[in-house]
Structure formats: C-alpha cells, structure tokens
N, C-alpha and C positions, 0 to 999 in steps of 0.2 A: 204591381209590384214598385212602378215608378211613383205611383199614387200612396202607398207606404211609406216610401222616402222621404216625398215631396212635402208630404202634410204635416207630419213632426218636424222638418227642418224649416218648413214655416211659423209655425206653434213657438218652436224656439226661440227665433228672432224677433217672433213679436215680443216673446215675452222679457229674451234680453233688451231690446230696444224700450220698451214700458219700463225696466226696473234704471235702466241709465237715464230714461226721461226725468222718471222720479227725482231721484240723485240728483240729476244736472239741475233740475228746477228746486229743490229744498239748498242746494250749495247758493244757489243765487237768490235768494228770499230772505230778504234781510226780515228783522223785526223792530219795529220801533217802540222801544220801552221806553217809558218815562225818567226823568230826569230824576234822580237818587239824593243829590244835595246840590248845594248851590256855594258861590264863592263867599258869600255871608257869611256859613256857618263854619267858615274857616278867618272870619275879619280880615277878608280880603278888599281891595277897592275895585269895582270893576263895571264895566259899559257892557249891555249887549251888542252884540256884532253882528252884522248879516254882509253878504258878498254870494256870487257867483262861481261855480267850479270855471278856471280858465276854455273858454270853450264853446262854453253851459250858459247864453244869458238867461235862459226861460227857467232855469234852478236856483232856486233860495236857498243860502245854508246859513245855518244861527249858530251863536257862537257866544263867548263871552273874552274879553279883553281885561286883562288884568297887569295894569301895569306897574312897574318897579320906578321904584323915586327916582334914581339917577342910572337908568338904564344903559347896559353896555353889549346888551343884544336880545335878541329875541328867539325863544323858544315855541315853536307850532305845535300841539300836542295833538296825537292821530289813535284813537281811541280803536279797540276792539271790534268783531263783529255782534249783531247783536246788544252793543254796548253804547253808550253817550257819553258826552262832554264833560260829564261828573263823574267817568272812573277816572281812579289817581287822583282826585282834586287835592287831595291833601297833602299831596307833594310839591304843589303849587309855592306856598309859603317859603321854603326853603329856597326855591328859583328866585322868587321875586326879591328876599333879602339877600341874596346874592347879589343882585341887577340885572334879574333876566326878566323883563316884561314876557309874558305866557298869552299865546292866544290857542283856546281851548274850543273847538269847534265840532259839531255833528256832522258826519259822514252823511249823502245822500241815501235817502230812506231808514234814518236812523234818527231819534230824538225826536228834536223841534222842526229838523232840515224840511224841505219839501219831499215827498214820496217819490221816488226814483227807482228805475232798476238797477239794480247792484250791477258791475261791471268789472268782479273777479278781480277788482285792485286795478284793472287798467283804466275805468273812468274814475275812480276814486283818486288815481293819481292825478286827476286834471282839478278834483276837490281840493288837494292839498297846495297844487301849484296857484289855485286860485285866491287861499290863504295867504301864500306869500306873497301876490301881487295888493291881495288887501293890507298887510300890515305894512308894507312898501309906499301905496297910495294914500292910506287912509290914518295913517300911524307913525310915520315919518321913518319908517324902519330902514336902513342904510344897509343897502346891498353890501356881501360880507363879514354881517352881523348876524344871521338868521341861522339859525339850527332848527333840525326836525328830531322829534322823539315819537314814537308809536310801539306798542305792544299788540301782539298775536296779531291780526289782520291788518292793524295801523303798523306794527313792527315792518310788514312785507310791503307795505304801500309807500311807508317812507324809505326804502331801499328803492322801489321801481321810479318814484319822483324826484328825490335829493339830485343827482348826478344831471338831470334833465335841464337843473335852475344853478347858472351863475351865483346868484344870491346867494345862495347857501352853502354854509360854509363847514357845515356840520351833520351828522345823521346818527343819532342813538338808538338802534333795534333792538326791543326787548322782545323774546319769543317769536321771532319772524320764523317763515317757514321758506325752506330751499326751491320746492317749485310745487304749484297747486296742485298738478295732476296727483301729484303722489302723494299726496295730502288728502284727495278726494278718498285714495284707496286707502289709506289708512282709517279713514271716518267710519268709510265701509265697516271694514272689518273690525272697527273696535264700536259701532252702534247695533250689527248685526251678527246673528252668528255664523258669520259667512266666512269660511276659510282664506286666507289670505291668496290661494294661487284663485279662487272666484272675484276677491277683491280686484286681483290685479287684471282679471280676463276683462270686467265690465268699462277697465279705463277709459278705450278707443271707443266707447258707447256714451261714455260720460260727456268726453270731449265734444264728441261728434254730434250728440243731442244738442251742447250747451250752443255750439255753433249755430243750429238750423233753430231754435226756437228761439234764444235770447240771442243771436247776434256777438256772441262773445266769445274769442280763441283761448279757452281754460288751458289747452297746453302753451302757448306763448306766456303762462305766466310765470315767469324765474327767477324772481328776487335774487337768487345765487348768482345769475349772471348778469344781474343788474348791478351788485356788489363788485363787480368785477371792473365796472367802469369810472370805479371813485379814485379821484387822484388824490386823493389824501386818506388819511387813517380815521376809517370809522369807530364807532363805539358799538358793541353787543353784549348782552345780557340773556341768561337762558337759568331755567332751572332744570336739575340734572335727573329727576323723575317725570320732567313733563311728559304724560301718556298722549297729549292731543297732538301735539307737536313734539316729538321726539327730538334731543338733543343733538341727534344724529344732523338734522338739520342745519342748528349752527357749525358743526363739523364742516357741512358742504358749501354753507355761505364762507365760515373761513377761510378754506381751501383757495378759491376765486378770489381772492383779495390780492391787491397788486401792492398795499402798503399795511404793515402789521398792528393790526386791530388792539383797541381795549377793550381786550375779552373779560367779564367773570359771569363764573357759573355759581349760581347760587345752590348749598346742597338742602336735600329733604324738603322741597317745594313742588308744589303741583305748578300746571299750566297758568303763565301768566300772574302767579303770585310772588314773585320778587319782592315787591315794593312790597305787598302787605306783609310778610316775614320776616323782611331784612329790610325796615324802612332806613333808617341811618345810617346802614353800609350801601342800599340804592343809591339813596341822595349827594350822600359823598362819593362817586364812584361816578355820579352823572355829572355832578359840579366840575371835579377832576378833568371829565373829557373836555367839556363846554371849555373850561379854563384852558387846555392844552391846546386850543383852535385859535 
C-alpha cells in the first residue's frame, strides 16, 4: 500500500521538478541574435564602445556611442530579451537632434557582447551600471545629466538599476514587468495549453530550480518594489493590448511610486510596439520626460 502511494508521488515530484527546470533554464537562456541595423543607416555619427559591467571585469559589453553636437544629457538605451542594441535605433536621431547623446549597448549574452549567463535582471543591472561608469569615465558625462531608457526586459532592468546610481537623474521604462515570478507563470500559460492554476502551481518549482541550477533568485526580481525607491518622478509607457506583459504590470508598478509618474498608454498595440506604432508621439513623450528632469 505504501509503495503504491510513494511511487506515484515520486514520479509526480520528478515530473514537477523536470518541468520547473526546463522553464527556469529557458527563462535564463538568452539568444545572441545578429545586429539588424547600424547608426550609419540613420546618418548618425557614432563610435564603437566597449566596457565591463560594474564588478564584472572579465565580461566585455559592446555598444555604440552616438554623440549630440551640443549635449545637455546622455540617454543609455537598454534592449529587451533576445534583442540587441539595434532595437529602436530609429528613435535615436530625435534624441541626438534635441541634445542628448546616446549609448546603446548589448546586454551580456546578447548581440556582440560576451557570452555570459543571464541573471534575470540582477546581473544585467550591473551591465547598466557599467554603462553609467563608462559614459562618465570615457565620455565626460556629468552626474545628474544621465537618463536610462529601456523596453520590456530592458524596462525592468532600468527600474532595478536607476535608483542605485546617484548620477542617474531620470528613468523611462517601456513595457516593464512588475515581478518576474508572475511573468514566468504568465509565459507558461501563454506558451502551453496549461491552465492558469497549473502554471501558478509551477511557480515555486521554477524559483527553486533557478536558484539551484543557475544561482539566481528569480523570486527577488521585483521591479515594482524597485520603483518605490525612486526619490523623483519616472516615466512609464505600455501598450494596452500587450499579451506578453499585460498592462496590469504597469498598474502595479504605478501603485508603488512615491511621486506621480509620466504615464502614457498606447492604444491597439502589442508588446513593445509603442514606438513602432506611434513613433512621433513616443518620441515627443520621451523628450517631454527628459526635459522635465
């Protein structure tokens, strides 16, 4: 009788842990896709940039430095998962024309940066802080004139990193998630036929396997809580029919803020498509935020 009970329980546990491992492994595995465009395609002056994440001297990150003629500030661009520094590159001319030099770079494990394990935003925050160090040290950026802009995974990263660096004076997060563990559950339900209750039941296993196999505490990745630490107003943008990071994440982030943010919700666009579908409006809203800081 005991054997009849124990064996199925062990099998179920093994299946549960195996599925949890697969999900955790997939969530922390980046794809280094090639660059699709270059600054030259937009008649931008640029120089190649190389630097290391803060505290990670053995990793080299690569990007483009695109200077403004009479700079009043610097915008550091952070892309989404499996994307590259070439994403949203068409937005840069508007920034440069309005006096903002831009650094766009590939996160670790992405584009032309060194291959390295993803860190669910934890390690990538150090990538972004290394970018801040670079623009100050190598490009003469003044503390208090540096802005962070990111979309999707990059939007979450700028929320996680910006409050930690006094040199950063503004953060604009597009399509950011509120908590990573909730997003993992949503991704399971979205990518499979698993009912929502089953996807939710996998959450503890995914968090456990990520910690055991990758040394990453997925459960601690909570950009909404990071947003609560900002002593100034941040900028937020989201598409209203985003099915990958639903707009409920925006509402949760907003509810944590100490200062009223600049919020723009774009109608009828899917995940991360706000700039693609509304380029002029997006650029205007971003520039308005930068100017307000």
